[in-house]
Each structure stands twice: as C-alpha cells, then as structure tokens.
N, C-alpha and C positions, 0 to 999 in steps of 0.2 A: 310464245314468240321469242326467238333467239336474239341476244344482244348483238349489236353491230360489232364486227371484229375486223382486224386487218390481217389478211392471210400472210404467213411467213414461209419462206422457202426452206429455212433450216432452223426450226425452233429448238432443236436439241441443246444448243449451247445456252440459250436463255433458261431452259428448264434446269440444267445443271447448276447455273448460277443462282437461280431461285431457290433450289434446295440448299445450296451452300449458305445463302442468306438466312434461311429459316434455321439452319443448324447453329449459326453464329448467334442468332437472336436467342434461341433457347438456351445455349450454353452460357451466355452472359446473364440471362435471367436466373438460371439455376445458381450460378456463382454468386450473384448478388444476394439471393435468399440465404445460401449457406453462410456467407460472410456475416450477414446480419444476425443469424442464429448463433454463430460462434462468438460474436461480440457480446451478445446478451448473456450467453452462458459464462463467458470469461469474466464479466463484471459481477455475476452473481455468485461465483464459486472461487474466491481468492485462495491462494496458497497461504499457509501460516506465515511464512517469511514475508510474503507480499503484504499481508494484513498488518504486520508489526513494524516492518522497516519501510519507510517512504521511498518510493522509486526516485532515482536520479539525484539523490542527496547523500552527503557524507554524514553518517549518523554517530551520535554519542549515546551509548547506553548508560543510564544512571541506575544503579542497582541498590535498592534499599536493603541494608543488612541489620536493621533493628530486630530485636528478638521475635516480635510478632510475625515477621516475614521469614527470616532466615532459619528459624527453628521450627515454628509451628507449620510452615508451608514450604519446607525445604524441597519436597518432591516437585511441587508446582514450579518453584523457582528453577530447579534443575531442568525441567522440560522446556521452560521458556528460554533459558540460556542455550539449550541445545538447538533450538530453532535459530537463534542468532549465530551460533558456532557453525552450523551447517549451511548458512546462507551464501557463503562465498563472497561476502561483501567486505569492504574496508570499514572498520569501526574504531571507536574509542570507548573507554570504560571508566566510569566514575563509581566509586563505592561510597556510600553515605549512610548515616543515621542522623545523629545530631550535628555531626561534622561531615565533611566530604573531602576526598582526595582523588587525584588522578592515578588510576591503576594501569591503564593502557592509553597511549597517546592516540590522537586521531590518525586514521589511515592505517591502523594495524590490521593485519589479516584476521578474519573472523576465526580462524583455526586457533588463535591464541586464547580463545575463550574456553577451549576444551578442559584445561586444568580446573577452571571454576565450575564447569559442569560436573566434573568428578567429585568435587568437594560436596556439592549438594546432593549427589546421587549416593554418597557414602552412607550406608545404613547405620554406621556407628556415630553419625552426627558430629564429626570432628571439625567443627567450624573454627578456623583459625582467627576469625575476627570477633569472636564472641566477647572477649575481654575488652576490645577497643570500641566496638559498636554495640553497646548494650542500652543506650538511653533511647529517648523518643525519636520520632521521625521529623526531620525538617526538610521538606521538599524544596523550599525556597533556596536553601543553602546548596542543594544538589544542582538546581537549575542554574544558579550563579556560577558554580564551578564548571559546569558543562559549557555554558556560554563563553566563559573566559578561555576555555580550551579551543573552541572554534575560532575565536578572535586571534589568539596567539598563533594558531596554525594557519591563519590567513584564509580560512574556509568561508566562502560567501554563500554557498548553497547547502548549509548544514541543517541538521534537524536533531532533535533529542527524543530518545525513547526512554521513558522513565518506568521502571519496574518497582512497584510498591503496593502495599495494601491500602494506600491513599489515606491512611489515618494520620493526618498531619497534626503536629503539635500546635496548640493554640498560641504559644509564644512565637510561632513562625509566621503567623498570618500576615503581619505587615510586610515582611520580606517576600513572602510568596506572592502577595498582591502586586508588589513592585516588580517582581520578576516576570509575572504574567503580562503585565503592561509592557515591559521592555521587550519581551519576546514578540509580542504582537506588533510593536512599533518597528522592530528590526526584521520582521518577516521570517522568524525562525519557528517552524511548526513543532509542536510538542505532541507526541503520541504516548499516552499514558496506558500502561498495562497493569490493571488492578489485580493483585493476587488475593483472591477471596475477599474482596472489599464489601463493606456494608452498603446497601442501596443509597443511603443518604450521602455518603462520600462520593459515589459515582455520579449522582445527580448534581452535587456541588461542582465537581470538576467539569462536567458536561456544560453547565451554565457558565462557569468561569472561563473556560477556553473560548467560548463564543463561536459563531459561524466562521469557518475558515481558519480558526486559530489552532486547530488540532483535533484529536479524537481520543476517546476512551474505549479501551478493550478490556474485558474482564476474563480472567482465567480462574475457573472455579470447579472444574470437574477433572476426573482422571483421564478422559479420552478426548476432550474437545475444548476449544476456546470459543466463547460466545462474543461475537462482535456487537457491541452496544451502540457504536456510532462509527460511521465511515465504513463503507463496504470495500470491495476489492479494487485494485488499481484499474483506472479507466483504460480500456483497450484502445489506445489511440491508433495504433497501426492497423487494427481491424476496421476501425471507422474510416480511416484514410483509404484503405483498400476498397471498402464498400462505395465510397464516393467516386473513386476512379472507375469502378465497374459500372456504376450508374451513369457516369459520363460517357463511357464507351457504348453503353446500351442506347443512350440518347443519340449519339452520333450515328450508330448503326441504323436507328429508325429514320434519321434525317437523310443520310446519304444513300442507304441501301433500302429505302422504303419501296413499297409496291408502286409500279408504274401506273399512272392513270392517264386517260385520254379525254380530251374535251374539245369543245368547239372554240376556236380562237375568237376572242372578243376584241 
C-alpha cells in the first residue's frame, strides 16, 4: 500500500534543493571528521621547536656550561641550540654553571644563537667558557638570573627553557627549591631539557615542577628527542574550527531538515 502523498505540479525545484541539502550535509560531515583527525595528529606529533619552546610566550634559554654538559655532550647541546636558532622566535640567553650571566637580552632574534651553535659543533672543542664555567651546576642560580631578566624587561608572559644534564649541586638545593616555589607563584612555566640526564634526576624534576608548573624533555640520542612529559602544543585553532563545523552541521539539520507532514492536532 502506497503512503499518502500530495501531488505537485512542478517537483523539479524541490528535487534540486533536496540534492543541494544532502550535498551540504555530507560536505559538513566530512569536514568535521577531517578537522578532528588533523587535531588529533597535530597534538600527537609536535615539531621539535614546538616541544621545547612554549607557544605564545617570550622565552629565556638558560644553558648549562659545566664540564659534564658542554664537553661530554657538546654535540647534543649543539643540536638543541640549533632547534632554538631555527625557531624564528624572540629569545633571551643565560649562560651558567655555578654562576650565571646574561648573554643575550630578552627579545633577541633567535638567529643570534647561531654563533653558539657553531661553538658546540666545532670538532676541535674550542669552548671559550671552559676556564670560567668549570665548577658544578647550580640550576637555582640560573633560574634566578632568568627571572630577573624577565622582570627587568617588563615581560609578563615569559617562560624559561633550561638546558642542562639536571645534575644539580647539593649546595644549590635551598636556592633551587625557593626558585621553583617563586616560579609557580608568579606563573612562569619552566621547560627543562635534560642532556643525557640520569633517570633519578629526571624523576626528581618531574615531581618538583608539579602539575602545570612545567615539563621535562630529555635529549639522549643522535637522531631524536624523547618527550618525557608534556606533548605537542594543543591545536586550539583546529578545535575551534571543528566546533564551528559542528554548529553549522546542527543548523543545517535544524533549518534544512527533511519536510514531514502530519495531521494537525
């Protein structure tokens, strides 16, 4: 038995609009799926510079030049610095061992790091800081110097990226603890890049930074960096795009949905 229908004199126009509605519906659905897939892949596969330099912040790079880092791991330090130098970002640079000093002011073009990259890429190991920075590592001193640089430059959305083997001197523990508390209170994130660190030091700083206080990344191979904590940058623009597409799809279903007929109540 056929369903009751209302005969139309010219159904062609309605048929064309019905096909157009289906085409729009399918296109929006496909766009939503593609956007969600891209957002997932983007969050899972960060670029090296994105993994090391926080987005939307003016960063200070604090580079450990103690012997255990600058001599034994010069190649790894050079590759890490090249990541910063090629980032196209504005940076500052602190050099430290048991003392720390400002090498580049905040807001310097990342290209200014190229001479430092060449120093660590030099196979003759001509480290000009060997005589000055030969004692132990004091990370608390470096963090204090970087924090002062951010304050003196009037930067409120700053961050610090510390490159070290994370083998901090026991004498530095009180200053380090004080600085970590200060950074957390002032909302300055710390991203630590461990150059061939021992697992105990990695676990210590992961616990010390706490949730939301920063991240620890280790560099310990010729070809890759292993992200120990904190993945890629969250793809905000893709998530916003997915939300807009979902809204358009919902409006399409509401406004251009299938016509239904029924008995008036």
